[in-house]
MMTF fields as JSON, N, C-alpha, C and O atoms, coordinates in Angstrom:
{
  "mmtfVersion": "1.0.0",
  "mmtfProducer": "UNKNOWN",
  "numBonds": 407,
  "numAtoms": 408,
  "numGroups": 102,
  "numChains": 1,
  "numModels": 1,
  "chainsPerModel": [1],
  "groupsPerChain": [102],
  "chainIdList": ["A"],
  "bondAtomList": [4, 2, 8, 6, 12, 10, 16, 14, 20, 18, 24, 22, 28, 26, 32, 30, 36, 34, 40, 38, 44, 42, 48, 46, 52, 50, 56, 54, 60, 58, 64, 62, 68, 66, 72, 70, 76, 74, 80, 78, 84, 82, 88, 86, 92, 90, 96, 94, 100, 98, 104, 102, 108, 106, 112, 110, 116, 114, 120, 118, 124, 122, 128, 126, 132, 130, 136, 134, 140, 138, 144, 142, 148, 146, 152, 150, 156, 154, 160, 158, 164, 162, 168, 166, 172, 170, 176, 174, 180, 178, 184, 182, 188, 186, 192, 190, 196, 194, 200, 198, 204, 202, 208, 206, 212, 210, 216, 214, 220, 218, 224, 222, 228, 226, 232, 230, 236, 234, 240, 238, 244, 242, 248, 246, 252, 250, 256, 254, 260, 258, 264, 262, 268, 266, 272, 270, 276, 274, 280, 278, 284, 282, 288, 286, 292, 290, 296, 294, 300, 298, 304, 302, 308, 306, 312, 310, 316, 314, 320, 318, 324, 322, 328, 326, 332, 330, 336, 334, 340, 338, 344, 342, 348, 346, 352, 350, 356, 354, 360, 358, 364, 362, 368, 366, 372, 370, 376, 374, 380, 378, 384, 382, 388, 386, 392, 390, 396, 394, 400, 398, 404, 402],
  "bondOrderList": [1, 1, 1, 1, 1, 1, 1, 1, 1, 1, 1, 1, 1, 1, 1, 1, 1, 1, 1, 1, 1, 1, 1, 1, 1, 1, 1, 1, 1, 1, 1, 1, 1, 1, 1, 1, 1, 1, 1, 1, 1, 1, 1, 1, 1, 1, 1, 1, 1, 1, 1, 1, 1, 1, 1, 1, 1, 1, 1, 1, 1, 1, 1, 1, 1, 1, 1, 1, 1, 1, 1, 1, 1, 1, 1, 1, 1, 1, 1, 1, 1, 1, 1, 1, 1, 1, 1, 1, 1, 1, 1, 1, 1, 1, 1, 1, 1, 1, 1, 1, 1],
  "groupList": [{"groupName": "UNK", "atomNameList": ["N", "CA", "C", "O"], "elementList": ["N", "C", "C", "O"], "formalChargeList": [0, 0, 0, 0], "bondAtomList": [1, 0, 2, 1, 3, 2], "bondOrderList": [1, 1, 2], "singleLetterCode": "X", "chemCompType": "L-PEPTIDE LINKING"}],
  "groupTypeList": [0, 0, 0, 0, 0, 0, 0, 0, 0, 0, 0, 0, 0, 0, 0, 0, 0, 0, 0, 0, 0, 0, 0, 0, 0, 0, 0, 0, 0, 0, 0, 0, 0, 0, 0, 0, 0, 0, 0, 0, 0, 0, 0, 0, 0, 0, 0, 0, 0, 0, 0, 0, 0, 0, 0, 0, 0, 0, 0, 0, 0, 0, 0, 0, 0, 0, 0, 0, 0, 0, 0, 0, 0, 0, 0, 0, 0, 0, 0, 0, 0, 0, 0, 0, 0, 0, 0, 0, 0, 0, 0, 0, 0, 0, 0, 0, 0, 0, 0, 0, 0, 0],
  "groupIdList": [1, 2, 3, 4, 5, 6, 7, 8, 9, 10, 11, 12, 13, 14, 15, 16, 17, 18, 19, 20, 21, 22, 23, 24, 25, 26, 27, 28, 29, 30, 31, 32, 33, 34, 35, 36, 37, 38, 39, 40, 41, 42, 43, 44, 45, 46, 47, 48, 49, 50, 51, 52, 53, 54, 55, 56, 57, 58, 59, 60, 61, 62, 63, 64, 65, 66, 67, 68, 69, 70, 71, 72, 73, 74, 75, 76, 77, 78, 79, 80, 81, 82, 83, 84, 85, 86, 87, 88, 89, 90, 91, 92, 93, 94, 95, 96, 97, 98, 99, 100, 101, 102],
  "secStructList": [7, 7, 7, 7, 7, 7, 6, 6, 1, 7, 7, 7, 6, 6, 1, 7, 7, 7, 7, 7, 3, 3, 3, 3, 6, 6, 6, 3, 3, 3, 3, 7, 1, 3, 3, 3, 3, 3, 3, 3, 7, 1, 1, 3, 3, 3, 3, 3, 3, 6, 6, 3, 3, 3, 3, 3, 3, 3, 3, 3, 3, 3, 3, 3, 3, 3, 3, 6, 6, 6, 6, 3, 3, 3, 3, 3, 3, 3, 3, 3, 3, 3, 3, 3, 3, 7, 4, 4, 4, 2, 2, 2, 2, 2, 2, 2, 2, 2, 2, 2, 6, 7],
  "xCoordList": [45.532, 45.568, 45.518, 46.248, 44.664, 44.588, 45.494, 45.789, 45.921, 46.829, 46.201, 45.696, 46.23, 45.68, 46.811, 47.809, 46.655, 47.631, 46.963, 45.981, 47.489, 46.941, 47.45, 48.655, 46.55, 47.005, 47.564, 48.262, 47.287, 47.773, 49.068, 49.63, 49.543, 50.752, 51.991, 51.994, 53.05, 54.318, 55.102, 55.082, 55.78, 56.494, 57.984, 58.442, 58.733, 60.188, 60.748, 59.997, 62.06, 62.741, 62.526, 62.751, 62.111, 61.944, 60.788, 60.708, 59.905, 58.759, 58.951, 59.76, 58.2, 58.269, 57.504, 56.372, 58.122, 57.505, 56.528, 56.835, 55.362, 54.354, 54.848, 55.474, 54.561, 55.017, 53.813, 53.061, 53.638, 52.567, 53.133, 54.07, 52.548, 52.892, 51.603, 50.642, 51.579, 50.407, 50.829, 51.709, 50.184, 50.486, 49.293, 48.149, 49.571, 48.521, 48.774, 49.722, 47.924, 47.993, 49.274, 49.603, 49.993, 51.266, 52.324, 53.335, 52.094, 53.024, 53.564, 54.582, 52.898, 53.322, 53.246, 52.23, 54.331, 54.43, 54.794, 55.802, 53.977, 54.255, 54.546, 53.747, 55.68, 56.104, 56.42, 57.177, 55.848, 56.151, 56.913, 56.925, 57.537, 58.297, 59.663, 60.235, 60.191, 61.499, 62.584, 62.587, 63.49, 64.604, 65.776, 66.439, 66.02, 67.185, 66.991, 66.406, 67.488, 67.538, 68.926, 69.92, 68.992, 70.287, 70.9, 72.076, 70.104, 70.6, 69.415, 68.298, 69.678, 68.634, 69.224, 70.274, 68.526, 68.81, 67.494, 66.436, 67.529, 66.268, 65.559, 64.469, 66.173, 65.537, 65.249, 64.439, 65.9, 65.701, 66.001, 66.953, 65.17, 65.363, 65.482, 64.757, 66.384, 66.488, 66.337, 67.165, 65.261, 64.943, 64.961, 64.511, 65.477, 65.346, 64.136, 64.11, 63.127, 61.903, 61.818, 62.636, 60.841, 60.644, 60.183, 60.146, 59.83, 59.407, 60.346, 59.966, 61.56, 62.549, 62.959, 62.473, 63.86, 64.324, 63.28, 62.677, 63.072, 62.098, 62.803, 63.449, 62.668, 63.236, 62.1, 61.087, 62.277, 61.285, 61.966, 62.99, 61.385, 61.974, 60.988, 59.775, 61.527, 60.671, 61.475, 62.631, 60.837, 61.441, 61.27, 60.201, 62.334, 62.322, 61.912, 61.147, 62.419, 62.083, 62.829, 64.016, 62.116, 62.693, 62.15, 60.993, 63.015, 62.571, 61.851, 62.454, 60.56, 59.758, 59.847, 59.893, 59.871, 59.883, 60.662, 60.548, 61.452, 62.181, 62.12, 62.608, 61.514, 61.456, 62.078, 61.409, 63.348, 64.097, 63.535, 63.451, 63.154, 62.643, 61.367, 61.193, 60.473, 59.201, 59.275, 58.344, 60.36, 60.508, 59.608, 59.082, 59.418, 58.523, 59.324, 60.16, 59.057, 59.669, 58.56, 57.666, 58.624, 57.696, 58.524, 59.531, 58.073, 58.78, 57.803, 56.668, 58.26, 57.414, 58.15, 59.38, 57.376, 57.897, 57.016, 56.023, 57.353, 56.565, 57.065, 58.218, 56.199, 56.572, 56.311, 55.208, 57.344, 57.196, 56.938, 56.028, 57.732, 57.505, 58.039, 58.925, 57.466, 57.868, 58.169, 57.335, 59.358, 59.743, 60.38, 61.29, 59.888, 60.528, 61.605, 61.357, 62.807, 63.926, 64.09, 64.561, 63.696, 63.79, 64.541, 64.963, 64.703, 65.491, 64.878, 65.605, 63.579, 62.934, 63.325, 63.289, 63.7, 64.143, 65.659, 66.197, 66.344, 67.778, 68.644, 69.406, 68.558, 69.42, 69.141, 70.07, 67.899, 67.527, 68.102, 68.644, 67.984, 68.499, 70.02, 70.581, 70.695, 72.152, 72.586, 73.549, 71.882, 72.214, 72.038, 72.863, 70.974, 70.713, 71.791, 72.358, 72.089, 73.106, 74.483, 75.325, 74.731, 76.007, 76.238, 77.34, 75.203, 75.303, 75.43, 76.179, 74.701, 74.682, 76.026, 76.448, 76.707, 77.937, 79.206, 80.25, 79.162, 80.375, 81.287, 82.349],
  "yCoordList": [160.697, 161.741, 161.084, 160.128, 161.592, 161.051, 161.854, 163.024, 161.197, 161.843, 161.841, 160.814, 162.98, 163.111, 163.026, 163.736, 162.163, 162.044, 162.458, 161.846, 163.493, 163.999, 163.132, 163.104, 162.411, 161.543, 162.314, 161.726, 163.601, 164.403, 165.142, 165.795, 165.05, 165.782, 165.028, 163.799, 165.778, 165.135, 164.948, 165.811, 163.835, 163.493, 163.475, 163.705, 163.201, 163.234, 162.082, 161.233, 162.052, 161.096, 159.643, 158.76, 159.365, 157.996, 157.268, 156.043, 157.961, 157.33, 157.253, 157.985, 156.36, 156.207, 157.328, 157.637, 157.926, 159.024, 158.451, 157.468, 159.068, 158.622, 158.845, 159.862, 157.888, 157.961, 157.883, 156.909, 158.914, 158.943, 159.405, 160.202, 158.888, 159.32, 159.755, 158.989, 160.988, 161.514, 161.993, 162.843, 161.432, 161.84, 162.586, 162.151, 163.711, 164.524, 164.598, 165.246, 163.933, 164.02, 163.52, 163.934, 162.669, 162.1, 163.165, 162.902, 164.361, 165.477, 166.045, 166.737, 165.762, 166.3, 165.201, 164.52, 165.041, 163.989, 164.619, 165.319, 164.375, 164.839, 163.615, 162.679, 163.615, 162.471, 162.939, 163.893, 162.279, 162.564, 161.377, 160.29, 161.593, 160.532, 160.318, 159.234, 161.35, 161.248, 161.539, 162.593, 160.599, 160.772, 161.489, 162.328, 161.14, 161.683, 161.565, 160.598, 162.557, 162.488, 161.965, 162.675, 160.723, 160.1, 160.682, 161.046, 160.77, 161.317, 161.733, 161.249, 162.639, 163.017, 163.687, 164.325, 163.526, 164.252, 164.398, 164.138, 164.805, 165.064, 163.797, 163.874, 162.612, 161.358, 160.419, 159.503, 160.633, 159.707, 160.362, 161.13, 160.041, 160.442, 159.176, 158.21, 159.166, 158.073, 158.675, 159.472, 158.28, 158.823, 157.722, 156.605, 158.032, 157.12, 157.585, 158.706, 156.717, 157.054, 156.199, 155.302, 156.475, 155.695, 154.275, 153.435, 153.988, 152.646, 152.016, 151.063, 152.529, 151.96, 152.943, 154.072, 152.487, 153.336, 153.377, 152.359, 154.562, 154.771, 155.383, 156.425, 154.713, 155.208, 155.753, 155.084, 156.963, 157.605, 157.901, 158.582, 157.382, 157.626, 158.381, 158.21, 159.224, 159.997, 160.853, 160.563, 161.917, 162.811, 164.247, 164.628, 165.044, 166.445, 166.59, 167.49, 165.707, 165.75, 166.896, 167.111, 167.622, 168.726, 168.679, 168.33, 169.04, 169.132, 170.463, 171.531, 170.382, 171.598, 172.132, 173.344, 171.221, 171.61, 170.576, 169.375, 171.043, 170.159, 170.771, 171.878, 170.04, 170.464, 169.345, 168.37, 169.492, 168.451, 168.21, 167.064, 169.271, 169.128, 168.298, 167.479, 168.505, 167.773, 166.504, 165.699, 166.306, 165.101, 165.104, 164.058, 166.267, 166.391, 166.749, 167.652, 166.027, 166.313, 166.386, 165.54, 167.408, 167.531, 167.503, 168.2, 166.681, 166.514, 166.787, 166.31, 167.563, 167.778, 167.293, 167.257, 166.917, 166.365, 165.214, 164.924, 164.551, 163.402, 162.152, 161.754, 161.533, 160.381, 159.088, 158.859, 158.244, 156.951, 155.832, 155.027, 155.769, 154.708, 155.057, 155.896, 154.38, 154.469, 153.047, 152.156, 152.829, 151.489, 151.556, 152.35, 150.705, 150.569, 149.504, 148.403, 149.842, 148.909, 148.385, 149.095, 147.132, 146.573, 145.257, 144.801, 144.654, 143.437, 142.264, 141.348, 142.257, 141.144, 141.081, 140.009, 142.219, 142.221, 142.351, 143.097, 141.633, 141.756, 141.907, 142.869, 140.997, 141.055, 142.3, 142.928, 142.652, 143.835, 145.085, 145.957, 145.169, 146.331, 146.398, 147.477, 145.243, 145.233, 145.71, 146.467, 145.273, 145.696, 147.201, 147.868, 147.722, 149.164, 149.94, 150.878, 149.559, 150.266, 150.048, 150.945, 148.877, 148.622, 149.594, 150.117, 149.834, 150.787, 152.206, 153.012, 152.513, 153.858, 154.282, 155.421, 153.374, 153.727, 153.246, 153.179, 152.906, 152.494, 153.651, 153.484],
  "zCoordList": [294.172, 293.182, 291.797, 291.536, 290.921, 289.568, 288.645, 288.889, 287.592, 286.665, 285.276, 284.822, 284.605, 283.265, 282.257, 282.374, 281.273, 280.205, 278.911, 278.489, 278.279, 277.03, 275.883, 275.629, 275.171, 274.08, 272.895, 272.068, 272.782, 271.666, 271.975, 271.096, 273.193, 273.592, 273.136, 273.072, 272.817, 272.484, 273.777, 274.654, 273.886, 275.106, 274.855, 273.736, 275.903, 275.842, 275.023, 274.541, 274.866, 274.011, 274.404, 273.577, 275.595, 276.056, 275.39, 275.492, 274.725, 274.097, 272.597, 272.026, 271.959, 270.514, 269.843, 270.217, 268.863, 268.143, 267.111, 266.436, 266.996, 266.049, 264.621, 264.322, 263.749, 262.361, 261.426, 261.451, 260.602, 259.615, 258.288, 258.236, 257.211, 255.861, 255.188, 255.122, 254.685, 254.001, 252.619, 252.483, 251.588, 250.226, 249.653, 249.789, 249.013, 248.402, 246.912, 246.467, 246.137, 244.687, 244.058, 242.946, 244.708, 244.225, 243.977, 243.326, 244.494, 244.308, 245.619, 245.619, 246.726, 248.017, 249.063, 249.198, 249.794, 250.8, 252.134, 252.239, 253.154, 254.514, 255.374, 255.412, 256.061, 256.86, 258.266, 258.447, 259.266, 260.666, 261.256, 260.679, 262.389, 263.046, 262.411, 262.517, 261.748, 261.097, 262.131, 262.768, 262.284, 263.21, 262.538, 263.147, 261.264, 260.581, 259.074, 258.587, 258.343, 256.886, 256.542, 256.7, 256.069, 255.768, 254.504, 254.491, 253.436, 252.183, 251.322, 251.502, 250.385, 249.447, 248.222, 248.281, 247.115, 245.892, 245.14, 245.711, 243.88, 243.182, 242.719, 242.153, 242.952, 242.573, 243.746, 243.612, 244.893, 246.009, 247.357, 247.497, 248.335, 249.729, 250.556, 250.316, 251.524, 252.482, 253.867, 254.306, 254.555, 255.87, 256.912, 256.652, 258.087, 259.217, 260.007, 260.515, 260.108, 260.841, 262.095, 262.302, 262.914, 264.136, 263.828, 264.727, 262.572, 262.181, 261.16, 260.479, 261.045, 260.14, 259.055, 258.995, 258.204, 257.11, 256.009, 255.672, 255.453, 254.386, 253.193, 253.3, 252.042, 250.794, 249.936, 249.735, 249.438, 248.586, 247.259, 247.215, 246.171, 244.858, 243.996, 244.115, 243.121, 242.248, 241.298, 240.993, 240.835, 239.86, 240.338, 240.816, 240.207, 240.643, 242.111, 242.458, 242.968, 244.39, 245.064, 244.82, 245.911, 246.676, 248.096, 248.328, 249.042, 250.421, 250.594, 250.487, 250.861, 251.011, 252.433, 252.645, 253.412, 254.818, 255.619, 255.371, 256.578, 257.491, 258.875, 259.101, 259.8, 261.198, 262.029, 262.37, 262.346, 263.048, 264.45, 264.893, 265.143, 266.51, 266.562, 267.464, 265.599, 265.563, 264.733, 264.76, 263.997, 263.173, 261.957, 261.577, 261.337, 260.193, 258.942, 258.964, 257.854, 256.562, 255.523, 255.495, 254.665, 253.535, 252.256, 252.129, 251.312, 250.047, 248.916, 248.929, 247.932, 246.757, 245.524, 245.49, 244.503, 243.262, 242.844, 243.512, 241.755, 241.305, 242.026, 241.856, 242.829, 243.662, 242.891, 242.395, 242.8, 242.126, 243.123, 242.924, 244.203, 245.18, 246.559, 246.718, 247.555, 248.959, 249.402, 249.242, 249.958, 250.377, 251.751, 251.99, 252.664, 253.972, 253.86, 253.369, 254.32, 254.305, 255.719, 256.607, 255.919, 257.265, 257.228, 256.166, 258.384, 258.508, 257.762, 257.376, 257.548, 256.862, 255.397, 254.793, 254.816, 253.42, 253.377, 252.559, 254.25, 254.482, 253.253, 253.165, 252.298, 251.125, 250.291, 249.783, 250.151, 249.389, 250.052, 249.375, 251.364, 252.093, 251.992, 251.804, 252.118, 252.02, 250.639, 250.518, 249.599, 248.244, 248.082, 247.458, 248.639, 248.546, 249.272, 248.713, 250.531, 251.295, 250.695, 250.749, 250.123, 249.471, 248.322, 248.158, 247.53, 246.415, 246.94, 246.388, 248.002, 248.554, 249.109, 248.912, 249.805, 250.507, 249.819, 250.468, 248.525, 247.794, 247.551, 246.952]
}
């Protein structure tokens, strides 16, 4: 018996969730593969994604859409930078988290 696997189908928790970032005109950001929103305000968002922590900084940032089940977050506002905080930038990440959780 042959088995068909749909490459576009979403699967159970045992698989890695696809992570994409799409920016439209530096004013709208759509992010997939979001596991958790750690923190956010009008200047910075910290998201845990399937590919590591993602920091988004900007001005007048607002969460436009949040779909926890699908792992989708949409952010609008003026985007200044996107930075992945991973183990390779250890000291930088520790400094960021140190400031965040003081």
